[in-house]
C-alpha positions in Angstrom: 53.6 47.6 17.6 50.2 48.7 18.7 48.7 46.8 15.8 50.6 43.7 16.8 49.4 44.0 20.5 45.8 44.5 19.3 45.9 41.5 17.1 47.4 39.4 19.9 44.9 40.6 22.3 42.0 39.9 19.9 43.5 36.4 19.3 43.6 35.8 23.0 40.0 36.9 23.5 38.9 34.5 20.7 41.0 31.7 22.1 39.4 32.2 25.5 35.8 32.1 24.1 36.5 28.8 22.3 37.6 27.0 25.5 35.1 25.9 28.1 35.5 27.7 31.4 36.4 25.8 34.5 32.8 26.1 35.9 31.4 23.9 33.2 29.5 26.6 31.3 29.8 27.0 27.5 31.4 29.9 25.8 29.1 32.7 24.7 29.3 31.9 21.0 28.6 28.2 21.6 25.9 29.0 24.1 24.1 31.2 21.6 24.2 28.5 18.9 23.4 25.6 21.2 19.8 26.4 22.1 18.7 26.3 18.4 20.6 23.2 17.8 19.4 21.6 21.0 15.9 22.8 20.2 15.9 21.4 16.7 17.4 18.1 18.0 14.7 17.9 20.7 12.0 18.7 18.1 13.3 15.9 15.9 13.4 13.5 18.7 9.9 14.5 19.9 8.6 14.1 16.4 10.1 10.7 16.0 8.7 9.5 19.3 5.3 11.1 18.7 5.0 9.8 15.1 2.2 7.2 14.7 3.0 3.7 13.9 3.9 3.4 10.2 0.9 2.7 8.0 3.5 1.2 5.7 3.1 -2.3 7.1 1.5 -5.0 5.0 -2.0 -6.2 5.9 -3.5 -9.4 5.0 -7.2 -9.9 4.1 -9.2 -13.1 3.7 -12.8 -14.0 2.8 -15.0 -15.5 0.2 -16.5 -14.7 -3.2 -19.7 -15.9 -4.9 -19.5 -16.2 -8.6 -22.5 -16.4 -11.0 -23.0 -16.6 -14.8 -22.6 -13.3 -16.5 -23.5 -11.8 -19.9 -21.8 -9.6 -22.5 -23.7 -7.0 -24.6 -21.8 -5.2 -27.3 -23.0 -2.7 -29.9 -21.8 -3.5 -33.4 -22.9 -1.4 -36.4 -25.8 0.0 -34.4 -27.1 -3.5 -33.5 -27.0 -4.9 -30.0 -25.3 -8.3 -29.8 -26.0 -10.3 -26.6 -23.9 -13.3 -25.6 -24.2 -15.6 -22.6 -23.5 -19.1 -21.6 -26.4 -20.4 -19.6 -25.5 -24.1 -20.1 -22.2 -24.3 -18.4 -21.8 -24.4 -14.6 -18.0 -24.0 -14.8 -16.8 -21.2 -12.5 -20.1 -20.9 -10.7 -20.2 -21.1 -6.9 -18.3 -20.0 -3.7 -14.6 -19.8 -3.3 -11.8 -18.3 -1.2 -9.9 -15.1 -1.9 -6.8 -13.9 0.1 -5.1 -10.5 -0.5 -2.1 -8.8 1.0 -1.8 -5.0 0.6 1.6 -3.3 1.1 0.9 -0.1 3.0 4.0 1.6 1.8 3.6 1.0 -2.0 -0.1 0.1 -2.3 0.8 -3.1 -4.1 -1.6 -6.0 -3.9 -0.9 -9.7 -4.3 -3.1 -12.6 -3.5 -4.6 -16.0 -4.4 -8.0 -17.2 -5.6 -9.2 -20.8 -4.9 -12.4 -22.5 -5.7 -14.4 -22.4 -8.9 -12.4 -19.5 -10.4 -9.1 -20.7 -9.2 -6.3 -21.6 -8.8 -5.3 -18.1 -9.7 -3.1 -15.1 -8.5 -4.1 -11.5 -8.0 -1.7 -8.6 -8.7 -2.6 -4.9 -8.6 -2.7 -1.7 -6.6 -4.7 0.2 -4.0 -4.8 4.0 -4.5 -7.0 6.3 -2.4 -8.9 3.3 -1.0 -9.6 1.9 -4.5 -8.5 -1.6 -5.5 -7.6 -2.4 -9.1 -6.1 -5.7 -9.9 -5.6 -8.5 -12.5 -6.6 -12.1 -11.9 -4.2 -14.5 -13.7 -3.9 -18.3 -13.8 -1.4 -20.0 -11.6 -0.9 -22.3 -14.6 -1.3 -20.1 -17.7 -1.7 -23.2 -19.9 -4.9 -24.4 -18.2 -7.2 -22.0 -20.0 -9.0 -21.2 -16.8 -10.6 -17.9 -15.7 -8.7 -14.6 -15.9 -10.0 -11.0 -15.6 -10.2 -7.9 -13.4 -10.7 -7.4 -9.7 -12.1 -4.0 -8.7 -13.1 -2.9 -5.2 -12.7 -0.6 -2.2 -10.8 -0.8 1.0 -11.8 0.4 4.5 -10.2 -0.1 7.9 -12.3 -3.2 8.6 -13.1 -4.7 5.2 -12.3 -4.9 1.5 -15.2 -5.6 -1.0 -15.6 -5.6 -4.6 -16.3 -7.5 -7.8 -14.4 -9.8 -10.1 -15.3 -10.0 -13.8 -13.6 -13.0 -15.5 -13.7 -15.1 -18.6 -12.4 -18.5 -19.6 -9.2 -18.5 -21.6 -11.1 -19.1 -24.8 -14.0 -16.9 -23.8 -16.4 -19.9 -23.5 -17.9 -18.5 -20.2 -18.2 -15.2 -18.4 -18.5 -14.9 -14.7 -19.1 -12.1 -12.2 -18.2 -12.6 -8.6 -18.7 -10.4 -5.6 -16.4 -10.7 -2.5 -16.0 -9.3 1.0 -12.8 -9.7 2.9 -11.9 -9.0 6.5 -8.5 -8.7 8.2 -6.7 -12.0 8.4 -7.5 -13.8 11.6 -11.1 -12.5 11.9 -14.2 -14.3 10.6 -15.6 -13.0 7.3 
């Protein structure tokens, strides 16, 4: 009988602790757990509201490039071979370059117009370094293709394009400087 009364008494105490009291205060067990829950919830909310704007947004860059004739020197059997095309003016001059960099993934896409275009740019930015491929919009036109290498900063992107005609009839090197879209280069 004593055991039954003790169990019932214990059950009654537990039942009373689980119910809120009439004065609006929380039971002792809930009150001791709530501060840590409330604290972590408040911390999470504060972190979310204090977090800076996501750098993951895409950013567009526009500017110009200037291309010039280039040469190729290769060592073969201990002899230097030098090749250049000084007679052709194809691919020499000023043109437009536009890039979009996805801040979340680092993926780069863009377009090239002018003497080296029309072409597309596809690549990556990692740790402020740009590495991309320049490809023809029309792969059958045998136009310039090659590499785009550069660096990014908060206010500009700059670098070099090294390209060749589809049949390697001419080599070109172009330097470029880009500014955020909507500002003058």
